[in-house]
C-alpha positions in Angstrom: 13.9 -40.0 -3.2 16.0 -38.9 -6.1 16.6 -35.3 -7.0 14.0 -33.9 -9.4 14.1 -30.6 -11.2 10.9 -28.8 -12.0 10.7 -25.7 -14.2 8.3 -22.7 -14.2 8.6 -19.0 -14.5 10.7 -16.9 -12.1 8.3 -14.2 -10.9 10.3 -12.7 -8.0 14.1 -13.0 -7.8 16.0 -14.7 -4.9 17.2 -18.1 -3.7 15.8 -20.3 -0.9 16.1 -23.7 0.8 13.3 -25.0 2.8 10.7 -27.7 3.3 7.5 -28.1 1.3 4.3 -26.9 3.0 1.4 -27.7 0.7 -1.0 -24.8 1.2 -4.6 -26.0 0.9 -7.1 -23.5 2.4 -10.3 -25.0 3.5 -12.6 -25.7 0.6 -15.4 -23.2 0.1 -17.8 -25.8 -1.2 -21.2 -24.2 -1.2 -24.7 -25.6 -0.5 -26.9 -25.8 -3.6 -30.4 -26.1 -2.0 -32.7 -23.2 -2.8 -34.0 -21.1 0.0 -37.7 -20.4 0.5 -39.4 -17.0 0.5 -39.4 -16.7 4.3 -35.6 -17.2 4.5 -34.7 -14.4 2.0 -34.2 -11.5 4.4 -32.2 -13.6 6.8 -30.0 -14.8 4.0 -29.4 -11.2 2.7 -28.5 -10.3 6.3 -26.0 -13.2 6.4 -24.4 -11.9 3.2 -24.1 -8.4 4.5 -22.6 -9.6 7.8 -20.1 -11.8 5.9 -19.2 -8.9 3.7 -18.4 -6.8 6.8 -16.2 -9.5 8.2 -14.5 -10.0 4.9 -13.9 -6.2 4.9 -12.2 -6.5 8.2 -9.9 -9.3 7.0 -9.1 -7.5 3.7 -8.3 -4.3 5.7 -5.9 -6.3 7.9 -4.3 -7.6 4.7 -4.0 -4.1 3.4 -2.2 -2.9 6.5 0.2 -5.8 6.3 0.9 -5.1 2.7 1.4 -1.4 3.3 4.6 -2.3 5.2 6.0 -3.3 1.8 4.6 -0.3 -0.1 1.6 1.6 -1.2 1.5 -0.2 -4.6 1.1 -3.5 -2.7 -1.5 -1.9 -0.4 -3.4 -0.6 -3.4 -4.1 -4.2 -4.4 -6.4 -4.4 -1.4 -7.9 -1.0 -1.9 -9.3 -2.4 -5.1 -10.6 -5.4 -3.2 -12.3 -3.1 -0.7 -13.9 -1.2 -3.5 -15.3 -4.5 -4.9 -17.2 -5.0 -1.6 -19.2 -1.8 -2.4 -19.6 -2.6 -6.1 -23.1 -3.4 -7.2 -21.6 -5.8 -9.8 -20.4 -8.0 -6.9 -22.6 -7.5 -3.8 -25.7 -6.0 -5.5 -25.8 -8.8 -8.0 -25.3 -11.4 -5.2 -28.3 -9.9 -3.3 -30.4 -10.0 -6.5 -29.6 -13.7 -6.9 -30.8 -14.3 -3.3 -34.0 -12.3 -3.7 -35.0 -13.3 -7.2 -33.4 -16.7 -7.7 -33.7 -17.9 -4.1 -30.0 -18.8 -4.1 -28.2 -19.3 -0.8 -25.8 -16.5 -0.1 -22.6 -18.6 -0.8 -24.0 -19.8 -4.1 -25.0 -16.3 -5.1 -21.5 -15.0 -4.4 -19.9 -17.9 -6.1 -21.9 -17.6 -9.3 -21.7 -13.8 -9.4 -17.9 -14.1 -9.1 -17.8 -16.8 -11.8 -19.7 -14.6 -14.2 -17.3 -11.7 -13.6 -14.3 -13.9 -13.8 -15.5 -15.2 -17.2 -15.5 -11.6 -18.5 -11.8 -11.2 -17.4 -10.8 -14.6 -18.9 -11.9 -13.4 -22.3 -9.5 -10.4 -22.2 -6.4 -11.0 -24.4 -4.0 -8.9 -22.4 -2.4 -11.3 -19.8 -1.9 -8.6 -17.2 -5.6 -7.6 -17.3 -6.7 -11.2 -17.4 -4.8 -11.8 -14.2 -6.9 -9.2 -12.5 -9.9 -11.5 -12.7 -8.3 -13.4 -9.8 -9.0 -10.4 -7.6 -12.7 -11.2 -8.1 -12.0 -14.7 -7.0 -10.1 -13.5 -4.0 -12.8 -11.2 -2.8 -15.5 -13.8 -3.4 -13.5 -16.4 -1.4 -13.2 -14.1 1.5 -16.9 -13.5 1.6 -17.7 -17.3 1.3 -15.2 -18.1 4.0 -16.9 -15.6 6.3 -20.3 -17.1 5.5 -18.9 -20.5 6.5 -17.4 -19.0 9.7 -13.8 -19.0 8.6 -12.4 -15.5 8.2 -8.9 -16.0 9.2 -5.8 -17.2 7.3 -5.6 -21.0 7.7 -1.8 -21.3 8.0 -0.7 -18.3 10.0 -0.3 -20.3 13.2 0.6 -23.7 11.8 3.5 -22.9 9.4 6.8 -24.7 10.4 10.0 -22.7 10.1 11.7 -22.4 6.7 8.5 -23.3 4.8 8.3 -23.2 1.0 4.6 -22.6 0.4 3.4 -24.9 -2.5 0.0 -24.3 -3.9 -2.1 -24.6 -7.0 -2.9 -20.9 -6.7 -2.4 -18.3 -4.0 -4.7 -15.4 -3.0 -3.1 -12.1 -2.4 -5.0 -11.7 0.9 -3.7 -15.0 2.2 -0.1 -14.2 1.3 -0.4 -10.8 3.1 -1.4 -12.5 6.3 1.0 -15.4 6.3 3.7 -15.5 9.0 6.5 -14.3 6.7 9.1 -15.0 9.3 8.5 -18.7 8.6 8.3 -18.5 4.8 11.4 -18.7 2.6 9.7 -19.0 -0.9 6.5 -19.5 -2.8 5.8 -22.0 -5.6 2.5 -22.2 -7.5 1.2 -24.4 -10.3 -0.7 -21.5 -11.8 0.0 -17.8 -12.1 2.2 -15.3 -13.9 4.7 -12.5 -13.3 1.9 -10.0 -13.3 -0.2 -11.8 -10.7 -0.7 -9.8 -7.5 0.9 -12.6 -5.5 4.1 -12.1 -7.6 4.0 -8.4 -7.1 3.7 -8.9 -3.3 6.4 -11.5 -3.2 8.8 -9.1 -5.0 8.0 -6.4 -2.5 8.5 -8.7 0.5 11.8 -10.0 -0.9 10.5 -13.5 -1.3 11.5 -15.7 -4.3 8.5 -17.1 -6.2 8.3 -19.5 -9.1 4.9 -19.7 -10.9 3.6 -22.1 -13.5 5.2 -25.2 -12.1 2.3 -27.4 -13.3 3.3 -30.6 -11.6 4.5 -29.2 -8.3 1.6 -30.7 -6.4 1.7 -34.2 -7.9 5.5 -34.3 -7.3 5.9 -32.9 -3.9 5.0 -34.0 -0.4 4.8 -32.0 2.9 8.3 -31.9 4.5 10.2 -32.5 1.3 13.5 -30.6 1.1 13.4 -28.1 -1.8 15.4 -25.4 -3.3 13.9 -22.4 -5.2 15.6 -20.2 -7.8 13.3 -17.2 -8.4 15.5 -15.9 -11.1 15.7 -18.9 -13.4 12.3 -20.3 -12.4 13.8 -23.6 -11.1 12.5 -25.8 -8.3 14.6 -28.8 -7.1 12.9 -31.4 -5.0 15.1 -33.7 -2.8 18.2 -31.9 -4.0 21.6 -33.8 -4.0 24.2 -32.5 -1.5 26.1 -30.8 -4.4 22.9 -29.0 -5.4 22.3 -27.9 -1.8 25.9 -26.6 -1.5 25.5 -24.5 -4.7 22.3 -23.0 -3.5 23.7 -22.3 0.0 26.6 -20.4 -1.8 24.1 -18.4 -3.8 22.0 -17.6 -0.6 25.2 -16.5 1.2 26.2 -14.3 -1.7 22.8 -12.7 -1.8 22.9 -12.2 2.0 26.3 -10.5 1.8 24.8 -8.1 -0.9 22.0 -7.2 1.5 24.5 -6.6 4.3 26.5 -4.4 2.0 23.4 -2.4 1.2 22.6 -2.2 4.9 25.8 -0.3 5.4 24.2 2.6 3.7 21.4 2.8 6.3 23.4 5.1 8.6 25.2 7.1 5.9 23.7 10.4 4.7 22.0 10.7 1.4 24.8 12.7 -0.1 25.4 12.9 -3.9 28.9 12.7 -5.3 29.0 16.5 -5.7 27.9 17.1 -2.1 24.1 17.8 -2.3 22.2 16.5 0.7 19.0 14.5 0.0 17.0 13.7 3.1 15.4 10.3 3.2 12.2 9.8 5.3 9.8 6.9 5.7 6.1 6.7 5.1 4.1 4.8 7.8 0.6 3.6 8.2 0.7 2.6 11.9 3.0 3.3 14.9 4.2 -0.3 14.7 6.2 0.7 11.6 8.4 3.2 13.5 11.0 0.5 14.6 11.4 -0.7 11.0 11.8 2.9 9.8 14.6 3.6 12.2 16.3 0.2 11.5 16.4 1.2 7.8 18.0 4.5 8.5 15.0 6.9 8.1 15.9 10.4 9.1 12.2 11.1 10.0 8.7 10.3 9.0 7.6 12.1 5.9 4.0 10.8 6.0 1.9 9.4 8.8 -1.3 8.1 7.3 -3.8 8.7 10.1 -6.6 6.6 8.5 -5.6 3.6 10.6 -7.2 5.3 13.6 -10.5 5.5 11.8 -10.7 2.1 10.2 -12.3 -1.1 11.5 -14.6 0.7 14.0 -18.1 2.0 14.2 -17.2 5.2 16.1 -14.7 8.0 15.6 -11.5 8.2 17.6 -11.7 10.9 20.3 -9.1 13.6 20.9 -7.3 11.7 23.7 -6.9 8.5 21.7 -5.5 10.5 18.8 -3.2 12.6 21.1 -1.7 9.5 22.7 -1.0 7.9 19.3 0.6 10.9 17.8 2.6 11.5 20.9 3.9 7.9 20.9 5.0 8.4 17.2 6.8 11.6 18.0 8.5 10.2 21.0 9.4 7.0 19.1 11.1 9.1 16.5 13.2 10.8 19.2 12.7 14.4 18.0 13.2 13.6 14.3 10.7 15.3 12.0 7.3 13.7 11.8 4.8 14.9 9.2 1.2 13.9 10.2 -1.3 14.1 7.4 -4.9 14.8 8.5 -7.6 12.3 7.6 -7.5 11.4 3.9 -10.8 9.7 3.5 -14.1 10.0 1.7 -15.1 9.3 -1.9 -13.4 6.0 -2.7 -12.2 5.6 0.9 -15.2 5.7 3.2 -14.9 5.8 7.0 -17.6 4.5 9.3 -19.2 7.4 11.3 -18.6 9.9 8.5 -21.6 10.1 6.2 -20.7 10.4 2.5 -23.2 10.5 -0.3 -22.9 8.0 -3.2 -20.9 9.7 -5.9 -20.6 9.0 -9.6 -16.9 9.7 -9.5 -15.5 9.3 -6.0 -11.9 10.1 -7.1 -13.2 13.6 -8.0 -15.6 13.8 -5.0 -15.7 14.7 -1.3 -12.3 13.3 -0.1 -9.3 14.5 1.8 -9.5 18.1 3.0 -12.8 18.5 1.2 -14.4 16.0 3.6 -12.7 17.4 6.6 -14.0 20.9 5.8 -17.5 19.6 5.4 -17.2 18.0 8.9 -15.1 20.6 10.7 -15.8 19.0 14.1 -13.8 16.0 13.0 -10.9 18.1 11.8 -11.0 20.2 15.0 -10.6 17.1 17.1 -7.7 15.8 15.0 -5.9 19.2 15.0 -6.3 19.6 18.8 -4.7 16.1 19.2 -1.9 17.0 16.7 -1.1 20.3 18.4 -0.9 18.7 21.8 1.3 15.9 20.6 3.6 18.4 18.8 4.7 19.6 22.2 6.5 16.2 22.6 8.4 16.2 19.3 9.1 17.8 15.9 5.6 17.3 14.5 4.5 19.0 11.3 0.9 18.9 10.0 -0.1 18.4 6.4 -3.5 18.7 4.6 -4.4 16.3 1.8 -6.3 16.9 -1.5 -5.8 20.7 -1.5 -6.9 22.5 -4.7 -7.1 26.2 -4.0 -5.8 28.9 -1.8 -9.2 29.1 -0.2 -8.9 25.5 0.9 -5.6 26.3 2.7 -7.0 29.4 4.4 -10.1 27.5 5.6 -7.9 24.8 7.1 -5.5 27.2 8.7 -8.4 29.2 10.1 -9.6 26.1 11.9 -6.0 25.3 13.1 -5.7 28.9 14.5 -9.1 28.5 16.2 -8.1 25.2 17.8 -4.8 26.7 18.9 -6.6 29.6 20.6 -8.9 27.1 22.4 -6.0 25.1 23.8 -4.3 28.4 24.9 -7.4 29.5 26.7 -7.8 26.1 28.3 -4.2 26.2 29.5 -3.4 22.9 27.7 0.2 22.4 26.5 0.6 22.5 22.8 2.9 23.7 20.0 2.1 27.2 18.9 4.3 27.4 15.8 3.7 24.1 14.2 4.9 23.9 10.5 2.0 23.6 8.1 2.2 21.9 4.7 -0.1 20.6 2.0 -0.1 17.7 -0.4 0.4 18.6 -4.0 -1.6 15.9 -5.7 -4.1 17.8 -7.8 -3.0 19.4 -11.0 -4.7 22.7 -10.0 -2.5 22.8 -7.0 0.7 22.2 -9.0 -0.2 24.9 -11.5 -0.9 27.3 -8.7 2.0 26.3 -6.6 3.5 29.8 -6.6 0.4 31.1 -4.9 -0.1 28.2 -2.5 3.5 28.2 -1.2 2.8 31.7 0.2 0.2 30.1 2.5 2.2 27.2 3.9 5.6 26.2 5.2 6.3 23.2 2.9 5.0 21.1 0.1 4.8 17.3 -0.2 4.1 15.8 -3.6 1.7 12.9 -3.7 2.7 11.5 -7.0 0.2 8.6 -7.0 -2.8 10.8 -7.3 -1.1 13.6 -9.2 -0.3 11.1 -12.0 -3.8 9.7 -12.2 -5.4 13.2 -12.3 -2.9 14.6 -14.8 -3.3 11.6 -17.1 -7.1 11.2 -16.4 -6.4 7.5 -15.6 -7.9 5.7 -12.6 -4.8 4.0 -11.2 -6.9 1.2 -9.8 -8.6 0.5 -13.1 -6.9 -2.6 -14.5 -8.2 -1.9 -18.0 -6.1 1.3 -18.1 -3.0 -0.2 -16.4 -0.8 0.5 -19.4 -1.9 4.1 -19.6 -0.8 4.9 -16.0 2.8 6.2 -16.1 3.9 8.4 -13.2 7.0 9.3 -15.2 5.0 10.8 -18.1 6.5 14.1 -19.2 3.2 15.9 -18.1 3.6 14.7 -14.6 7.3 15.5 -14.5 6.6 19.1 -15.7 4.1 19.7 -12.9 6.6 18.3 -10.3 9.2 20.7 -11.6 6.7 23.6 -11.4 5.9 22.8 -7.8 9.6 22.4 -6.9 10.5 25.7 -8.6 7.8 27.5 -6.7 9.0 26.1 -3.3 12.6 26.9 -4.1 11.8 30.5 -5.1 10.1 30.9 -1.7 13.0 29.2 0.2 10.7 26.5 1.5 11.2 22.7 1.4 9.4 20.3 -0.9 9.3 16.5 -0.6 8.0 13.6 -2.6 6.0 11.1 -0.6 4.3 9.2 -3.4 5.5 5.9 -4.9 8.1 7.7 -7.1 10.1 8.6 -4.1 11.3 5.0 -3.7 11.4 4.1 -7.4 15.1 3.6 -8.4 14.3 4.8 -12.0 12.6 7.9 -10.7 15.0 9.0 -8.0 17.6 10.5 -10.4 14.9 12.4 -12.2 13.5 13.8 -9.0 16.9 14.8 -7.8 17.5 16.4 -11.2 14.3 18.3 -10.9 15.4 19.8 -7.6 13.7 17.5 -5.0 15.8 17.3 -1.9 13.5 15.2 0.4 12.2 11.8 -0.4 9.8 9.8 1.8 9.2 6.1 1.0 8.5 2.7 2.3 11.2 2.1 4.9 12.7 -1.0 3.3 13.7 1.0 0.2 15.8 3.5 2.0 19.2 1.8 2.0 19.0 1.1 -1.7 17.9 4.7 -2.3 20.8 6.0 -0.3 23.2 3.8 -2.3 21.9 5.1 -5.5 21.9 8.8 -4.4 25.6 8.5 -3.4 26.4 7.6 -7.0 24.6 10.6 -8.5 25.9 14.0 -9.6 23.2 16.7 -9.3 24.5 18.6 -12.3 24.3 15.5 -14.6 20.9 14.6 -13.3 19.6 18.1 -13.7 20.7 18.1 -17.3 19.1 14.7 -17.9 15.9 15.7 -16.3 15.6 18.9 -18.4 16.2 16.8 -21.5 13.5 14.4 -20.4 10.8 17.1 -19.9 11.8 19.3 -22.9 
């Protein structure tokens, strides 16, 4: 077969050589026959069961995506919210009860109606978000049909270039990435969630290659240029040689950056910037160490509470936290207490339906309403802290009273362990997340109550700007580098500095190459990010001069 060049849109940079794997998930063709009155309740039950199984699959996709970053994981947070949205599930149930539609047809038609609304939006970025509706609906229909697992995870040959008409974000998150070298789709755009995920994973992707399916066959040799948007089928030897040279050059660049993993985050004028990793499960410790993390700046403990009908007991939590501390070999580990509630429900913890869950009972607010859950978690953390340099951190703090209430429980738990003769750490450092504007404004008071701050810039930005960061209709209004956000960051940093206490940034800004110079200029000396971003962050930091960045940051917020 002669060489054939196909063109599309480069949506994630990089170069690859591989063999075509035509990705065709099992069709979700749905039955059309109406159900009778006696079948309605059983069909509603089937829908609810399928929704639960889809939730499990989407949660797994979220955890896989979280290894690339919180922005990628947030894609699936939005999907999980759809599973509780009356516009999706409630309307599907209505179609079953009132229109006597089978569950799969009800979900399919509900999704089609929602997708039509998105298709009418002029903004291409927002229009792409309609595909999230399709993704969620597909997961539910697959579950209804008994297929809730990714169809290619065990069957991909090595060096696969995934070719598809369109890819779902959830499928990509669960693919065996060690066997994938690139993605090519007939549809899609740079703003599609699949493209966002590919960029985070370091996979080249070319979208909009309209004739890729008609031109390609399974096993065809193919080259992919994710920068120019070029796909070459059956490349000539000279084309292959050029692509291999590009791949080698890119690999050398990655190796060069890897050299920074073991170097300190030291600016050109000698200021030390500590670089930590955020993790969502203990499985991420190895990757954090491989990327040169000096510690764990954020352990999201929610993984212990998800995908189960009961709550984790003290011993389970203790063993998990102890394993993390031991795995980090006495490097600092900051464990955040349960950050759930509101928009992030957890089975076993009753939460009332709220009109605005982002302003509702979540984070420390939820824990204080269920002190028995917080006590169990704090007992486990204090016990594990005897095995390593563990710090504890409370999320969603608003007032001094919040901190004092949490510390009172911590002191009570410590006294219990002491009385029981159980080994634990008595002087554990205590910190809080600064992610609510009120906390940033009152930082000078709050810092007197704790040992450190950690800035959660994701929530801080959405609260400061009054923009739901998961609302696609407001995507262009969400800017974490807005001057108002930066001013509050400076206020919190200044309060911590005045008290001689450390302050870190653990939100998405910490790993943002545009934001890092600003954060350093504002006085931040600890950054905690997705592990894979650490080498590049170190490289950037070693080119900075604090004096220059401080001047630029002050000009930015003036």
